[in-house]
C-alpha positions as CSV (number, residue, x, y, z in Angstrom):
1,M,84.6,-48.6,439.0
2,L,83.6,-45.0,438.7
3,Y,80.8,-43.5,440.8
4,Y,77.6,-43.2,438.8
5,K,73.9,-42.3,439.4
6,T,71.0,-43.2,437.2
7,F,67.4,-42.0,436.7
8,E,65.4,-44.6,434.8
9,L,62.0,-44.0,433.3
10,T,61.5,-47.5,431.8
11,P,63.8,-50.1,430.2
12,S,62.5,-49.1,426.8
13,H,63.5,-45.5,427.0
14,E,66.7,-44.4,425.5
15,W,69.7,-43.6,427.6
16,T,71.5,-40.3,427.9
17,V,75.1,-40.3,429.3
18,F,76.4,-37.1,430.8
19,I,80.2,-36.5,430.8
20,H,81.6,-33.5,432.7
21,G,84.8,-31.6,432.0
22,A,88.2,-31.6,433.9
23,G,87.9,-30.3,437.4
24,G,84.1,-30.6,437.6
25,S,81.8,-33.5,438.5
26,S,78.4,-34.8,437.5
27,S,76.9,-32.1,439.7
28,I,77.4,-29.6,436.9
29,W,74.3,-31.2,435.2
30,Y,71.9,-30.2,438.0
31,K,70.1,-27.9,435.7
32,Q,69.6,-30.6,433.1
33,I,68.3,-33.5,435.1
34,K,64.7,-32.3,435.8
35,E,64.0,-31.8,432.1
36,F,65.9,-34.7,430.6
37,K,64.4,-37.3,433.0
38,K,61.0,-36.5,431.6
39,H,62.1,-38.0,428.2
40,F,65.1,-40.2,428.7
41,N,66.9,-42.5,431.1
42,I,69.9,-40.7,432.6
43,L,73.3,-41.8,433.5
44,L,75.5,-39.4,435.4
45,I,79.2,-40.3,435.8
46,D,82.0,-38.8,437.9
47,L,85.3,-39.2,436.1
48,R,88.3,-40.7,437.9
49,G,89.7,-38.4,440.5
50,H,86.6,-36.2,440.4
51,G,83.5,-35.9,442.6
52,N,82.6,-39.2,444.3
53,S,85.0,-41.1,442.1
54,K,88.1,-39.4,443.5
55,D,89.1,-42.4,445.8
56,R,87.7,-45.2,443.7
57,I,90.5,-45.7,441.2
58,K,94.0,-45.7,442.5
59,S,96.8,-45.1,440.0
60,K,100.4,-44.0,440.4
61,H,101.0,-43.4,436.7
62,S,99.9,-40.8,434.2
63,Y,96.5,-41.1,432.6
64,S,95.7,-41.5,428.9
65,F,92.5,-40.5,427.1
66,D,91.9,-44.2,426.2
67,E,92.3,-45.2,429.8
68,V,89.8,-42.6,431.0
69,S,87.4,-43.5,428.2
70,I,87.5,-47.2,429.1
71,D,86.4,-46.2,432.7
72,V,83.2,-44.8,431.1
73,I,82.7,-47.9,428.9
74,Q,83.0,-50.2,432.0
75,V,80.1,-48.4,433.6
76,L,78.0,-48.9,430.5
77,D,78.9,-52.6,430.5
78,H,78.1,-52.9,434.2
79,L,74.6,-51.4,433.5
80,N,74.1,-53.4,430.3
81,I,73.7,-50.2,428.3
82,R,74.6,-51.2,424.8
83,S,74.3,-47.7,423.2
84,A,73.3,-44.2,424.3
85,H,73.2,-40.6,423.5
86,F,76.2,-38.8,425.0
87,I,76.1,-35.2,426.3
88,G,79.4,-33.6,427.3
89,M,80.9,-30.3,428.3
90,S,84.4,-29.0,427.6
91,L,87.0,-31.7,428.0
92,G,84.1,-34.2,428.3
93,T,83.5,-33.7,424.6
94,I,87.0,-35.0,423.9
95,L,86.2,-38.1,425.9
96,I,82.9,-38.7,424.1
97,R,84.6,-38.3,420.7
98,N,87.3,-40.8,421.8
99,I,84.7,-43.3,422.9
100,A,83.1,-42.9,419.5
101,K,86.5,-43.7,417.9
102,M,87.0,-46.7,420.2
103,E,83.5,-48.2,420.1
104,P,81.3,-46.3,417.6
105,H,78.4,-48.7,418.1
106,R,78.0,-47.4,421.7
107,V,77.3,-43.8,420.6
108,K,73.9,-43.0,419.0
109,S,74.5,-39.3,419.0
110,M,76.7,-36.6,420.5
111,V,75.7,-33.3,422.1
112,M,78.8,-31.3,422.5
113,G,78.6,-28.3,424.8
114,G,81.6,-25.9,424.9
115,A,83.3,-28.4,422.6
116,V,87.0,-28.5,422.3
117,I,87.9,-29.6,418.8
118,R,91.0,-27.4,418.1
119,L,93.4,-25.4,420.2
120,N,94.2,-21.8,419.3
121,T,97.4,-20.0,420.3
122,R,96.0,-18.6,423.5
123,V,94.9,-22.1,424.7
124,K,98.3,-23.6,423.7
125,T,100.1,-20.8,425.6
126,L,98.0,-21.4,428.7
127,M,98.6,-25.1,428.6
128,F,102.4,-24.6,428.1
129,L,102.6,-22.2,431.1
130,G,100.4,-24.6,433.2
131,N,102.7,-27.6,432.4
132,V,105.8,-25.6,433.3
133,C,104.3,-24.3,436.6
134,K,102.1,-27.2,437.7
135,K,104.6,-28.6,440.2
136,F,105.5,-25.3,441.8
137,I,102.3,-23.4,441.9
138,P,99.2,-24.5,444.0
139,Y,96.8,-26.1,441.5
140,M,93.9,-23.8,442.5
141,W,95.9,-20.8,441.3
142,L,96.2,-22.4,437.9
143,Y,92.6,-23.5,437.9
144,R,91.3,-20.0,438.8
145,L,93.5,-18.6,436.0
146,F,92.1,-21.0,433.4
147,A,88.5,-20.5,434.6
148,W,88.9,-16.7,434.3
149,C,90.5,-17.0,430.8
150,L,87.7,-19.3,429.6
151,M,84.9,-17.4,431.3
152,P,86.0,-13.7,431.7
153,N,82.7,-11.8,431.6
154,E,80.6,-10.8,434.6
155,R,77.7,-12.9,433.3
156,H,80.0,-16.0,433.4
157,K,80.7,-15.5,437.1
158,K,78.2,-18.2,438.3
159,S,79.8,-20.8,436.0
160,R,83.3,-19.7,436.9
161,L,82.7,-19.9,440.6
162,M,80.9,-23.3,440.3
163,F,83.9,-24.8,438.5
164,V,86.4,-23.4,441.0
165,E,84.4,-24.8,443.9
166,Q,84.3,-28.2,442.2
167,A,88.0,-28.1,441.5
168,K,88.7,-27.6,445.2
169,K,87.7,-31.2,445.8
170,L,90.6,-32.5,443.6
171,Y,93.9,-33.5,445.1
172,Q,97.1,-31.7,443.9
173,K,98.5,-35.0,442.5
174,E,95.2,-35.7,440.8
175,F,95.1,-32.3,439.2
176,I,98.7,-32.8,437.9
177,R,97.7,-36.2,436.3
178,W,94.8,-34.6,434.5
179,F,96.8,-31.6,433.5
180,K,99.4,-33.8,431.9
181,L,96.7,-35.0,429.6
182,T,96.8,-31.6,427.9
183,K,100.0,-32.6,426.1
184,D,98.0,-35.3,424.3
185,V,95.0,-33.0,423.4
186,A,96.4,-31.4,420.2
187,P,97.5,-34.6,418.4
188,L,94.3,-36.4,419.4
189,L,92.2,-33.6,418.0
190,V,94.1,-33.7,414.7
191,K,93.3,-37.5,414.5
192,F,89.7,-36.7,415.1
193,E,89.6,-34.3,412.2
194,E,91.4,-36.7,409.9
195,D,89.1,-39.5,410.7
196,P,85.6,-38.2,411.3
197,V,82.8,-40.4,412.5
198,N,79.4,-40.6,410.9
199,I,77.4,-40.0,414.1
200,P,74.7,-37.3,414.4
201,T,76.3,-34.5,416.4
202,L,74.9,-31.2,417.8
203,Y,77.4,-28.6,418.9
204,I,76.0,-26.1,421.4
205,M,78.3,-23.2,422.0
206,G,78.0,-19.9,423.9
207,K,78.4,-16.8,421.7
208,E,81.0,-15.6,424.2
209,D,83.1,-18.8,424.1
210,Y,86.1,-16.9,422.7
211,M,88.5,-19.8,422.9
212,F,86.6,-22.6,421.1
213,L,83.6,-21.3,419.1
214,L,85.5,-20.4,415.8
215,P,87.0,-23.8,415.3
216,V,83.6,-25.5,415.8
217,E,82.1,-23.2,413.2
218,E,84.7,-24.2,410.7
219,V,84.4,-27.9,411.4
220,V,80.6,-28.0,411.1
221,K,80.8,-26.5,407.6
222,R,82.7,-29.6,406.5
223,N,80.7,-32.3,408.3
224,N,77.3,-33.4,407.0
225,F,76.5,-35.2,410.3
226,A,77.1,-32.1,412.5
227,S,75.1,-29.0,413.2
228,L,75.7,-26.0,415.4
229,S,73.5,-23.9,417.7
230,V,75.0,-20.8,419.2
231,I,73.5,-19.4,422.4
232,E,73.5,-15.6,423.0
233,D,74.6,-14.2,426.3
234,S,76.5,-17.3,427.2
235,G,80.2,-18.3,427.6
236,H,82.0,-21.6,427.6
237,V,79.8,-23.4,430.2
238,C,76.5,-22.9,428.3
239,N,74.6,-25.6,430.1
240,V,74.8,-23.4,433.2
241,D,74.8,-19.9,431.7
242,Q,71.7,-20.5,429.6
243,H,70.4,-23.9,430.9
244,K,66.9,-23.6,429.5
245,K,68.1,-22.9,426.0
246,F,70.7,-25.7,426.3
247,N,68.0,-28.1,427.4
248,D,65.5,-27.2,424.7
249,L,68.1,-27.5,422.0
250,S,69.5,-30.8,423.2
251,I,66.1,-32.5,423.8
252,A,64.7,-31.3,420.5
253,F,67.8,-32.7,418.7
254,L,67.6,-36.1,420.5
255,K,63.8,-36.4,420.0
256,S,64.2,-35.6,416.3
257,L,66.6,-38.5,415.9
258,S,64.1,-40.8,417.6
259,C,61.4,-39.7,415.2
260,S,63.6,-40.3,412.2
261,R,64.3,-43.8,413.3
262,V,60.6,-44.5,413.7
263,L,59.8,-43.1,410.3
264,N,62.6,-45.1,408.7
265,A,61.7,-48.4,410.4
């Protein structure tokens, strides 16, 4: 089973499940824990091959999004968490959306930071080059290149360095397994757009998230269950670049859903 850590207020408080992106770990949420644990129970998870989970699940074959999503569902089952609010960053938002496809009753709402919902030409080109070179170039070279392309500005430096430091804890073979998943991203995202879920969703994007902001803006216009908040002076990893704003927006959104349920009860 994956490594996890919980902060529980009471059994009656709602659960929030935090899902990090590729190359990171649950430690990327360190600026969220203090505020969120005042209002919600918290479940932090390290995905397979990442953080404290890197030696917990042995596999010699390639991964699939369904397989990695089931890892998370198994932790929920183990803790007897029937449903929760999910908060994700980057690739973690794809996993949350996949869990919502597989077991929609588990997902009360989704907060999608730096959401990946469509791939533009630049991202596809980077993924193609990465897949061509992944067995010949040290994985940290590739990861640094991707980190710089996603977070190029000087004010993104802290986020960029944090993700590079986290990625150093991956093994080369583990990085390759996760990178192979990029081939499945585009068709999976198409399926998500063709079959939307009626789950309250808040997208939180940095104004300087040049790779992924525009597609989110377009999707939100067509989805009555989704809303978008754009944070100024922030890039892809908005939960770190502007953590206070990210926390305020997320908590206000989740608490508004709780109030709506009480009023409709």
